[in-house]
Backbone as CSV, one residue per row, in Angstrom:
resi,resn,N_x,N_y,N_z,CA_x,CA_y,CA_z,C_x,C_y,C_z
1,MET,97.905,131.306,89.625,98.374,129.528,90.571,97.775,129.233,91.607
2,SER,97.900,128.667,91.967,96.613,128.385,93.419,98.279,127.619,94.675
3,LYS,97.807,127.646,96.166,98.287,128.340,96.327,99.189,126.589,96.419
4,GLN,99.051,124.888,96.265,99.774,124.646,95.904,100.057,124.435,94.966
5,ALA,100.654,125.267,93.759,101.459,125.255,92.955,102.248,125.543,93.497
6,LEU,102.424,127.011,93.846,103.258,127.974,94.716,104.355,127.037,95.476
7,LEU,103.393,126.114,96.426,104.194,125.743,96.755,105.378,124.274,96.231
8,ALA,104.524,123.952,95.714,105.227,122.832,94.386,106.630,123.353,93.985
9,HIS,106.226,124.740,93.636,107.087,125.629,93.077,108.229,125.719,93.771
10,GLU,108.068,126.275,95.032,108.890,126.020,96.242,110.051,125.756,96.124
11,ARG,108.874,123.805,96.677,109.987,123.001,97.265,111.334,122.837,95.828
12,VAL,110.551,122.467,94.403,111.425,122.564,92.709,112.669,123.184,93.611
13,ARG,112.635,124.291,93.687,113.767,125.616,93.860,114.638,125.472,95.148
14,LEU,113.550,124.869,95.585,114.825,124.486,96.598,116.048,123.970,96.338
15,SER,114.590,122.567,95.707,115.694,120.942,96.332,117.230,121.829,94.591
16,ARG,116.366,122.285,94.524,117.468,122.751,92.685,118.695,123.931,93.762
17,ALA,118.828,124.203,94.891,119.561,124.836,95.063,120.318,124.805,96.547
18,ARG,119.785,122.709,96.939,119.950,122.368,97.491,121.627,121.495,96.934
19,ARG,120.919,120.784,96.005,122.037,120.189,94.774,122.871,121.096,94.597
20,GLN,122.404,122.424,93.844,123.533,123.268,93.566,124.663,123.805,94.265
21,LYS,124.455,122.881,95.545,125.014,124.410,96.617,126.680,122.534,97.947
22,ALA,125.849,121.635,97.807,126.212,120.169,97.067,127.091,119.780,95.949
23,GLY,127.025,120.724,94.518,128.360,120.163,93.870,127.611,119.409,92.543
24,LEU,125.695,119.530,92.359,125.536,118.421,91.975,124.833,119.626,91.209
25,LYS,124.755,118.258,89.576,124.163,119.544,88.597,123.633,117.743,87.987
26,ARG,122.051,118.429,86.986,121.159,116.939,86.454,121.884,117.480,84.888
27,VAL,121.833,116.074,84.795,121.780,115.983,84.143,121.246,114.512,82.863
28,GLU,120.470,115.403,81.413,119.908,113.939,81.189,120.488,113.920,79.157
29,VAL,121.012,112.406,79.650,121.800,111.524,78.378,120.435,110.112,77.800
30,PHE,120.789,110.279,76.599,120.157,109.455,75.921,121.601,108.340,75.356
31,ILE,121.274,107.117,75.973,122.666,105.687,76.157,121.495,104.639,75.461
32,PRO,122.335,104.052,74.722,121.857,102.553,74.359,120.936,101.631,75.164
33,THR,120.057,101.059,75.683,118.644,100.675,76.697,119.866,99.331,77.330
34,ASP,120.858,98.576,75.950,122.007,98.098,76.804,123.379,98.258,78.533
35,LYS,123.495,99.776,78.271,124.625,100.448,78.152,123.818,101.562,79.940
36,VAL,122.716,100.911,80.437,121.982,102.059,81.161,122.597,101.164,82.714
37,GLY,123.120,100.231,82.477,123.670,99.734,83.895,125.276,100.613,84.196
38,VAL,125.966,100.220,82.740,127.592,100.791,83.033,126.871,102.908,83.497
39,LEU,126.047,103.188,82.800,126.098,103.955,83.248,125.008,103.855,84.699
40,LYS,124.956,103.370,84.762,124.193,103.739,86.254,125.694,103.518,87.434
41,ALA,126.294,102.670,87.768,127.362,101.887,87.985,128.565,102.883,87.922
42,PHE,128.751,103.413,86.894,129.712,105.343,87.064,128.915,106.091,87.492
43,VAL,127.910,106.648,87.618,128.304,107.278,88.093,127.752,107.481,89.634
44,ALA,127.144,106.311,89.952,127.879,106.018,91.725,128.619,105.388,91.738
45,ASP,130.212,105.572,91.023,131.502,106.197,91.534,131.998,107.801,91.201
46,LEU,131.321,108.128,90.937,131.178,109.677,90.934,130.860,110.152,91.836
47,ARG,129.742,109.937,92.553,128.891,110.233,93.527,130.703,109.888,94.344
48,ALA,130.079,108.850,95.059,131.477,107.679,95.475,132.008,109.014,95.609
49,GLY,132.887,109.355,94.890,134.083,110.399,95.209,133.837,111.118,94.923
50,SER,132.832,112.333,95.192,132.606,112.979,95.816,132.300,113.547,96.786
51,GLN,132.146,112.794,97.385,131.925,112.378,98.788,132.796,111.980,99.833
52,SER,133.645,111.322,99.227,134.771,111.398,99.918,135.749,112.589,100.182
53,GLU,136.145,113.186,98.970,136.890,114.217,98.944,135.842,115.604,99.914
54,ALA,134.505,115.124,99.985,134.259,115.957,101.550,134.419,115.813,102.567
55,ARG,134.922,114.203,102.349,134.412,113.996,103.695,136.467,113.888,104.085
56,GLU,137.098,114.240,103.573,138.746,114.884,103.329,138.490,115.888,103.576
57,LYS,138.307,116.842,103.666,137.885,118.131,103.502,137.160,118.395,105.416
58,VAL,136.594,117.372,105.474,135.782,118.118,106.979,137.054,117.547,107.771
59,ARG,136.876,115.948,107.384,138.343,115.398,108.665,139.436,116.845,109.094
60,SER,139.956,117.299,107.555,140.956,118.317,108.165,140.921,119.471,108.839
61,LEU,139.633,119.848,108.749,138.830,120.473,109.775,138.860,121.286,111.217
62,ILE,138.423,119.065,111.103,137.755,118.227,112.140,139.417,118.753,112.762
63,ALA,140.493,117.690,112.468,142.119,118.218,112.870,141.902,119.276,112.807
64,LYS,142.216,121.089,111.949,142.184,121.776,112.800,141.751,121.916,113.942
65,ALA,140.536,121.571,114.329,139.553,122.335,115.738,139.928,121.641,116.261
66,TYR,140.356,120.463,116.618,141.367,119.793,117.776,142.973,120.542,118.303
67,ARG,143.239,120.775,117.413,144.468,121.677,117.321,144.257,123.084,118.503
68,GLN,143.110,123.525,117.068,142.935,124.902,118.292,141.696,124.662,118.975
69,PHE,141.476,124.417,118.944,139.862,124.520,120.299,140.133,123.432,121.050
70,HIS,141.073,122.050,121.820,140.468,121.092,122.302,140.135,121.482,123.363
71,ALA,141.062,122.386,124.094,140.862,122.715,125.735,139.721,123.427,125.690
72,SER,139.392,125.184,125.243,138.333,125.747,125.193,136.635,125.401,124.457
73,CYS,136.691,123.677,123.551,135.559,123.529,123.231,134.846,122.362,122.881
74,LEU,136.112,121.281,122.535,136.292,119.899,122.522,136.733,118.868,123.886
75,ASP,136.369,119.740,124.519,137.715,118.793,126.056,136.865,117.684,126.160
76,ASN,134.696,117.456,125.960,134.557,116.221,126.930,134.274,115.723,125.331
77,ILE,135.067,116.449,124.400,134.218,115.664,122.394,134.876,114.397,122.084
78,GLN,134.858,113.458,122.417,136.187,112.315,121.568,136.450,112.107,119.465
79,VAL,136.716,112.459,119.310,136.655,111.899,117.415,137.930,112.418,117.630
80,ASN,137.656,111.049,116.586,139.099,110.586,115.441,138.993,111.365,115.206
81,PRO,139.805,112.883,114.961,139.589,113.397,113.004,140.217,112.725,112.224
82,ALA,141.085,111.293,111.899,141.262,110.382,110.779,140.832,109.319,110.521
83,LYS,139.321,109.297,111.347,138.245,107.933,111.261,136.779,108.876,111.864
84,ALA,137.145,110.396,111.593,135.555,110.976,111.570,134.664,110.888,109.989
85,ASP,133.482,111.675,110.154,131.945,111.071,109.413,131.288,112.143,109.287
86,PHE,130.410,112.368,108.691,129.558,113.353,108.557,128.792,113.158,109.927
87,GLY,128.397,112.461,111.020,128.157,112.274,112.222,128.546,113.612,113.019
88,ASP,130.296,113.082,112.704,131.145,112.997,113.619,130.971,114.764,113.935
89,ALA,130.705,114.888,112.084,131.371,116.415,112.513,130.482,117.318,112.592
90,ALA,129.442,117.200,112.399,128.203,117.421,112.879,127.939,117.442,114.698
91,VAL,128.345,116.840,115.526,128.574,116.890,116.928,129.548,117.788,117.000
92,VAL,131.112,118.063,116.413,132.138,119.425,116.582,131.702,120.415,116.003
93,ALA,130.920,121.011,115.236,130.531,121.944,114.802,129.518,122.296,115.595
94,ALA,128.905,122.248,115.678,127.294,122.337,116.974,128.646,122.986,118.420
95,ALA,129.546,122.467,118.784,130.018,122.015,119.730,131.117,123.497,119.214
96,LEU,131.542,123.819,118.792,132.211,124.888,118.435,131.632,126.197,117.946
97,MET,130.319,126.067,117.803,129.984,127.811,117.638,128.750,127.346,118.901
98,HIS,128.651,126.704,120.231,127.449,126.686,120.797,129.023,127.437,121.929
99,ARG,129.713,126.862,122.174,130.887,127.140,123.454,132.389,127.723,122.685
100,GLY,131.819,128.163,121.670,133.360,129.096,121.516,133.852,130.102,120.713
101,ASN,134.618,131.172,120.875,134.633,132.667,120.395,134.391,132.618,118.896
102,ALA,134.454,134.051,118.771,134.172,134.359,117.269,134.617,133.514,115.528
103,GLU,136.323,132.951,116.244,137.472,132.068,115.240,136.180,130.771,115.534
104,ALA,135.893,130.640,116.313,136.022,128.698,116.664,134.146,128.740,116.081
105,TYR,133.001,130.166,116.511,131.582,129.533,115.756,132.571,130.111,114.344
106,ARG,133.005,129.988,112.640,133.535,130.175,112.091,133.169,128.994,111.428
107,LEU,135.186,128.762,112.062,134.911,127.021,111.850,133.644,126.371,112.168
108,GLY,133.322,126.060,112.680,132.130,125.141,113.090,131.203,125.835,111.819
109,ARG,131.292,126.929,111.591,129.421,127.001,110.516,130.254,126.242,108.810
110,GLU,131.050,126.545,109.286,132.584,125.896,107.492,132.451,124.157,107.634
111,ILE,132.224,123.594,109.151,131.989,122.103,108.944,130.594,121.714,108.662
112,SER,129.349,122.989,108.915,128.634,122.394,108.921,128.049,123.062,108.132
113,ALA,128.663,123.345,107.572,128.180,123.493,105.750,128.246,122.879,105.242
114,LEU,129.765,121.542,105.154,129.903,120.746,104.504,129.246,119.643,104.632
115,VAL,128.415,119.480,106.397,127.991,118.870,106.542,125.998,118.220,106.559
116,LYS,125.786,119.613,106.081,124.675,119.829,105.292,124.326,119.074,104.109
């Protein structure tokens, strides 16, 4: 195989690994043409529900981080855990990993894994 084919193959493998890690699965279905819009709407709802579950998990981990490490790691980071989004979670995770102890680092890695 050529070098470009290997690179393309590697990109596909990495893409599949990222989707699998995110909990996504590729599915191919055959449906009537007039039902395509209904299926797309249903899939959009499924994805939105999945993202909201991850967001709630991130919010609970941020709340835990503030309870345990507010004074030592998050003293000058103001994030409302009840309204936190993935961007806020990335900031909190970075602060935990760079400024905290081993337990804070572990929690930061857990938050970071949900953000990616």
